[in-house]
C-alpha positions as CSV (number, residue, x, y, z in Angstrom):
1,M,151.5,127.2,67.9
2,R,154.9,126.8,66.1
3,Q,157.7,124.8,67.0
4,L,160.7,127.3,67.3
5,Q,163.7,125.4,67.8
6,E,166.2,128.3,68.1
7,V,163.8,129.9,70.7
8,D,163.7,126.6,72.7
9,R,167.3,126.4,72.7
10,V,167.7,129.9,74.1
11,L,165.5,129.0,76.9
12,R,166.7,125.7,77.5
13,D,170.6,126.9,77.6
14,A,169.8,129.3,80.4
15,I,168.3,126.8,82.5
16,D,171.1,124.2,81.9
17,R,173.8,127.0,82.8
18,G,171.7,127.6,86.0
19,D,171.1,131.3,85.0
20,V,167.5,131.0,86.5
21,P,165.4,128.4,88.2
22,G,162.9,128.0,85.7
23,V,161.1,130.2,83.0
24,V,158.0,130.2,81.0
25,A,157.8,132.3,77.9
26,M,155.2,133.0,75.2
27,A,155.0,135.0,72.1
28,T,151.9,136.1,70.1
29,T,150.5,138.1,67.0
30,R,147.1,139.5,66.9
31,E,145.8,136.2,65.4
32,G,147.0,134.1,68.4
33,P,149.9,132.5,70.0
34,V,153.0,131.5,68.1
35,Y,155.5,130.4,70.5
36,G,155.1,128.7,73.9
37,G,157.9,127.1,76.1
38,A,158.7,126.0,79.7
39,F,161.9,124.9,81.1
40,G,163.3,124.5,84.4
41,R,161.6,123.7,87.8
42,R,159.2,125.6,90.1
43,A,161.3,125.1,93.0
44,L,165.1,124.6,93.4
45,P,166.7,122.1,93.6
46,D,164.1,119.3,92.6
47,G,160.6,120.8,92.6
48,P,158.0,120.0,89.8
49,A,158.9,120.9,86.1
50,M,157.6,124.1,84.8
51,T,154.7,123.8,82.7
52,A,152.9,126.3,80.4
53,N,150.2,126.9,83.0
54,T,152.4,127.5,85.9
55,V,151.2,130.2,88.2
56,F,153.4,133.3,89.1
57,W,153.2,136.4,91.1
58,I,153.2,138.9,88.0
59,A,153.6,142.0,90.7
60,S,153.9,145.2,88.5
61,M,152.6,143.6,85.4
62,T,149.2,144.1,87.2
63,K,149.7,147.7,86.6
64,A,148.8,147.7,83.0
65,V,145.7,145.5,83.8
66,T,144.6,148.3,86.4
67,S,145.2,151.1,84.1
68,T,143.2,149.3,81.4
69,A,140.2,149.0,83.7
70,A,140.6,152.7,84.5
71,M,140.6,153.7,80.6
72,Q,137.4,151.5,80.3
73,L,135.5,153.6,82.8
74,V,136.9,156.8,81.2
75,E,135.3,155.5,78.0
76,R,131.9,155.2,79.9
77,G,132.3,158.6,81.6
78,K,132.7,157.2,85.0
79,L,136.4,158.6,85.3
80,A,137.9,161.8,83.9
81,L,141.6,161.8,83.1
82,D,142.2,165.5,83.8
83,E,139.9,166.4,86.5
84,P,141.2,166.4,90.3
85,I,140.9,162.6,91.4
86,A,139.7,164.0,94.8
87,A,136.2,164.1,93.5
88,V,136.6,160.0,93.5
89,L,139.3,159.8,95.9
90,P,138.7,162.2,98.9
91,E,141.6,160.8,100.5
92,L,143.8,162.7,98.0
93,A,142.1,166.0,98.3
94,A,145.0,167.8,100.2
95,P,148.3,165.9,99.3
96,Q,151.4,166.9,101.2
97,V,155.0,166.9,99.6
98,L,157.8,165.6,101.6
99,E,160.7,168.2,101.4
100,G,163.2,166.4,103.7
101,F,163.8,166.1,107.3
102,D,164.5,168.6,110.0
103,A,167.5,168.5,112.5
104,V,166.0,165.8,114.8
105,G,164.9,163.6,111.9
106,E,161.2,164.7,111.6
107,P,159.7,164.8,108.1
108,R,159.1,168.3,106.7
109,L,155.9,168.4,104.9
110,R,154.1,171.2,102.7
111,P,150.9,171.3,100.7
112,A,151.3,170.3,97.1
113,R,150.9,173.0,94.5
114,C,148.4,171.5,92.5
115,P,145.8,168.6,92.5
116,I,146.4,165.2,91.5
117,T,144.7,163.8,88.4
118,L,143.9,160.4,87.1
119,R,146.3,161.2,84.5
120,H,149.2,162.1,86.8
121,L,148.6,158.7,88.6
122,I,148.3,156.5,85.6
123,T,151.5,158.0,84.2
124,H,153.5,157.8,87.6
125,T,153.7,161.7,87.4
126,A,151.7,162.2,90.6
127,G,154.8,162.4,93.0
128,F,154.3,159.0,94.9
129,V,157.4,156.8,94.8
130,Y,158.3,153.3,96.3
131,P,161.0,153.0,99.1
132,I,162.6,150.4,96.9
133,W,164.0,153.1,94.8
134,N,163.7,156.2,97.2
135,A,165.6,156.3,100.3
136,D,163.8,159.4,101.5
137,I,160.3,157.7,101.5
138,G,161.9,154.8,103.0
139,R,163.0,156.8,105.9
140,Y,159.5,158.5,106.2
141,I,157.9,155.0,106.2
142,D,160.6,154.1,109.2
143,K,159.8,157.3,110.9
144,T,156.0,157.0,110.8
145,G,155.3,153.2,110.9
146,V,153.5,153.2,107.7
147,P,153.5,149.7,106.5
148,D,154.9,148.4,103.3
149,V,152.3,148.5,100.4
150,R,152.7,144.7,99.9
151,T,150.9,144.2,103.3
152,C,147.9,145.4,101.5
153,E,146.7,147.7,104.5
154,N,144.9,150.7,103.7
155,R,147.1,152.7,105.8
156,A,150.2,151.4,103.5
157,L,148.9,153.9,101.0
158,A,149.1,157.2,103.5
159,L,152.4,158.5,101.9
160,P,153.3,161.9,101.0
161,L,154.5,163.1,97.4
162,V,158.2,163.5,96.8
163,F,157.4,166.3,94.1
164,D,154.5,168.1,92.8
165,P,152.0,166.6,90.4
166,G,153.1,166.8,86.8
167,E,156.7,167.9,87.7
168,K,158.6,164.9,86.7
169,W,158.2,161.1,86.3
170,D,158.9,158.6,89.3
171,Y,157.7,155.1,90.0
172,G,155.5,154.3,92.9
173,I,152.1,153.4,94.5
174,N,150.2,155.6,91.9
175,I,148.4,152.5,90.3
176,D,147.4,151.3,93.7
177,W,145.4,154.5,94.0
178,V,144.0,154.0,90.4
179,G,142.7,150.7,91.7
180,K,140.9,152.3,94.3
181,A,139.5,154.9,91.8
182,V,138.2,152.1,89.7
183,E,136.5,150.6,92.7
184,R,134.8,153.8,93.6
185,A,133.7,154.6,90.2
186,S,132.5,151.1,89.4
187,G,131.0,150.1,92.7
188,R,132.9,146.8,92.5
189,R,135.9,145.1,94.4
190,L,138.8,145.5,92.1
191,G,139.1,141.7,91.4
192,E,135.4,141.4,90.6
193,Y,135.6,144.5,88.2
194,F,138.7,142.7,86.3
195,A,137.1,139.3,86.4
196,Q,133.8,140.7,84.9
197,H,135.1,143.3,82.5
198,L,138.6,142.1,81.3
199,F,139.3,138.4,82.5
200,A,136.0,136.9,81.2
201,P,136.0,138.5,77.8
202,L,139.7,137.9,77.4
203,G,139.5,134.2,78.5
204,M,141.9,134.8,81.3
205,K,140.9,131.9,83.8
206,D,144.0,131.6,85.9
207,T,144.4,135.5,86.7
208,A,143.3,136.7,90.1
209,F,144.5,138.2,93.4
210,K,143.2,135.3,95.3
211,L,145.0,131.9,94.9
212,T,142.7,129.0,94.7
213,P,143.8,125.5,95.9
214,E,143.9,124.4,92.3
215,H,146.1,127.4,91.3
216,R,148.4,126.6,94.3
217,S,148.9,123.3,92.9
218,R,150.7,125.2,90.0
219,L,152.3,128.0,91.8
220,V,155.9,128.5,91.3
221,A,158.3,129.3,94.5
222,M,159.8,132.6,94.7
223,H,163.9,132.5,94.8
224,A,166.5,134.9,96.1
225,R,169.8,135.2,94.5
226,S,172.8,135.5,97.1
227,E,175.8,137.6,97.0
228,N,177.7,134.5,95.4
229,G,175.0,134.0,92.5
230,S,173.4,131.0,93.9
231,L,169.8,130.8,94.0
232,A,167.3,129.3,96.6
233,P,163.4,129.2,97.3
234,I,162.4,131.9,99.8
235,P,158.9,132.2,101.5
236,F,156.9,134.6,99.7
237,E,153.0,135.4,99.2
238,I,150.8,138.3,98.6
239,P,148.1,138.6,101.5
240,Q,145.1,136.5,100.6
241,E,142.5,138.4,102.8
242,P,143.6,141.9,102.1
243,E,142.3,145.3,103.3
244,F,142.6,146.4,99.7
245,E,143.4,144.5,96.3
246,M,146.7,145.8,95.1
247,G,146.1,147.3,91.7
248,G,149.9,148.0,91.6
249,G,151.0,144.5,92.1
250,G,148.6,141.9,93.6
251,L,147.8,139.7,90.8
252,Y,148.9,136.0,90.1
253,S,148.6,134.8,86.6
254,T,150.0,132.4,83.8
255,A,152.0,133.2,80.5
256,P,148.8,132.1,78.5
257,D,146.5,134.5,80.4
258,Y,148.9,137.3,80.2
259,L,149.5,136.8,76.5
260,A,145.8,137.1,75.9
261,F,146.1,140.8,77.6
262,V,149.0,141.5,75.5
263,R,146.9,140.6,72.3
264,L,144.2,142.8,73.3
265,F,146.5,145.7,72.3
266,L,147.8,144.1,69.2
267,D,144.2,143.6,67.9
268,N,142.8,147.1,68.5
269,G,140.8,146.2,71.9
270,T,139.0,143.2,70.4
271,A,139.2,139.8,72.0
272,N,137.1,136.8,71.3
273,G,134.8,138.6,69.0
274,R,134.1,141.4,71.8
275,Q,135.2,144.8,72.0
276,V,137.0,145.0,75.2
277,L,138.5,148.6,74.4
278,K,137.6,151.2,71.8
279,P,140.3,151.2,69.2
280,E,140.8,155.0,69.8
281,T,141.3,154.2,73.5
282,V,143.9,151.6,72.5
283,R,145.8,153.8,70.4
284,L,145.6,156.7,73.2
285,M,147.2,154.4,75.5
286,A,149.9,153.5,73.0
287,E,150.8,157.3,72.8
288,N,153.3,159.5,74.9
289,A,151.1,160.7,77.9
290,I,154.2,162.8,79.7
291,G,155.1,165.3,77.2
292,D,158.6,166.4,77.6
293,L,159.2,164.3,80.7
294,R,161.2,161.2,80.6
295,V,161.2,157.8,82.4
296,Q,164.3,157.9,84.7
297,P,166.5,155.1,85.7
298,L,165.4,153.3,89.1
299,R,168.4,153.4,91.6
300,T,168.0,150.8,94.2
301,A,167.6,151.8,97.8
302,M,166.9,148.2,98.8
303,P,169.4,145.8,97.0
304,A,167.7,142.8,98.5
305,S,164.6,143.4,96.5
306,S,166.0,145.3,93.3
307,N,169.1,146.0,91.5
308,D,169.5,149.2,89.7
309,A,167.1,149.1,86.8
310,E,166.9,150.8,83.4
311,F,165.7,149.2,80.2
312,F,167.6,150.1,77.2
313,P,170.3,152.3,78.8
314,G,170.9,155.6,76.7
315,M,167.5,155.3,75.0
316,L,164.7,158.0,75.7
317,K,161.9,156.4,77.3
318,K,158.3,157.7,77.7
319,W,155.1,156.6,79.6
320,S,151.7,156.1,78.1
321,L,148.4,155.7,79.6
322,G,149.6,152.3,81.1
323,F,153.0,151.5,79.7
324,M,156.6,152.4,79.4
325,I,157.2,153.3,75.5
326,S,160.8,152.5,74.0
327,T,161.3,155.3,71.6
328,E,163.9,153.7,69.3
329,A,163.9,150.2,67.4
330,V,166.0,147.6,69.4
331,P,168.3,145.9,66.8
332,G,166.8,142.4,66.1
333,G,163.9,143.1,68.2
334,R,160.9,145.3,69.0
335,S,160.0,148.5,67.0
336,A,160.2,151.9,68.0
337,G,157.1,152.9,69.9
338,S,156.6,149.5,71.5
339,L,155.0,149.2,74.8
340,A,156.3,147.4,77.8
341,W,156.8,146.8,81.5
342,A,157.6,144.2,84.1
343,G,157.2,142.8,87.6
344,L,159.6,142.8,90.7
345,G,159.9,139.0,90.5
346,N,161.6,139.1,87.1
347,T,158.4,138.9,85.0
348,Y,158.5,140.8,81.7
349,F,156.3,141.6,78.6
350,W,156.3,143.7,75.5
351,I,153.8,144.8,72.7
352,D,155.1,145.7,69.3
353,R,151.9,147.0,67.5
354,A,154.0,147.9,64.4
355,K,155.4,144.4,63.8
356,D,152.4,142.7,65.5
357,I,154.3,140.8,68.0
358,G,154.1,140.6,71.6
359,G,155.7,138.4,74.3
360,V,155.8,137.3,77.9
361,I,158.6,135.9,79.9
362,L,157.9,134.8,83.4
363,M,160.7,134.0,86.0
364,Q,160.3,134.1,89.8
365,L,163.4,135.5,91.7
366,L,164.6,138.4,93.6
367,P,166.2,141.0,93.4
368,F,164.4,142.7,90.4
369,A,166.3,143.4,87.3
370,D,168.5,140.2,87.7
371,A,171.3,140.4,85.3
372,N,170.8,136.7,84.2
373,A,166.9,137.4,83.7
374,L,167.2,140.5,81.9
375,A,169.9,138.8,79.5
376,L,167.4,135.8,79.0
377,F,164.6,138.1,78.1
378,N,166.8,139.9,75.5
379,R,167.9,136.7,73.8
380,F,164.2,135.3,74.0
381,E,162.8,138.5,72.4
382,K,165.5,138.6,69.7
383,A,165.1,134.7,69.0
384,V,161.4,135.3,68.6
385,Y,162.1,138.1,66.0
386,T,164.6,136.0,64.1
387,A,162.3,133.0,64.0
388,L,159.3,135.0,62.9
389,N,160.8,137.1,60.3
């Protein structure tokens, strides 16, 4: 791994300014890691120092892993992208659409006009949304007592759609249902499937839904940013004995582990001499899968959990079978067609197949889309490209 002093400086300066509590960031090509840096502390004010193998909750960075597992099962004929998913998930045989609320505040529901498919779920076009960015579904949850998805209770998924499948793009619990489909099609618990078919061949030894005691010894604390900009640790943990393993956001991981996952897509589905995904599947997962629809900005309905969030404002974004696609080159950074996404605790990654560069940057603070964290992500990415090119 190279010593890239300018990249180090970008990360160290952010810690010295107090922009974020701590950060681990790494970059790779298809041949292996090319940069790694760890700065700051796992918990403010005086917790242990960050190290390369610090464990983070990676939240929605789990979604790309779950989508990849589903695409493995599509390769094997165990799942179909464009058939009604009710054949695998009968719970979704009769989806309802939330049209609003009546005069006394009761939800108004109607049957969806078409069935939900696996493609709808993987591309966030099924109609499911999160209350963090949709006040109507938040109101529905408050009215009906449906628990938050982060409880990992099965009834947390008993939500209506807010539009008909295929009508638009919006972000929600879709990939939790994909995780359920992986379990039904494989006959394995989701974490068991991941461990056998993804983590073992990729060499991802520190990624799981359940924290071991050894993982806890390396775990970073979640922090919250107050209105005055200060940061402090807060209690936070994904349930460790969940009813369902949250394919949309339940994984804990490290930067080296997730970098190995990123490298899978740089190296056409090959990892450690094994073909984990077919090259044609990798190419398919890098293509626009939502047609004329577009990824929309996420407008917060829960400011404590997320700021308004949009990557590259003004740029048209698409969604593939697993990732957001930026359709234009970023000056000094990733190419047009690069793949990316993020996690609620301000964890981010990108995959630039055109320039053979991928990167991961992990922080642990709320709310999502923290301005300082996003600025650091941007500076880190551009410093990597400058150093490598």
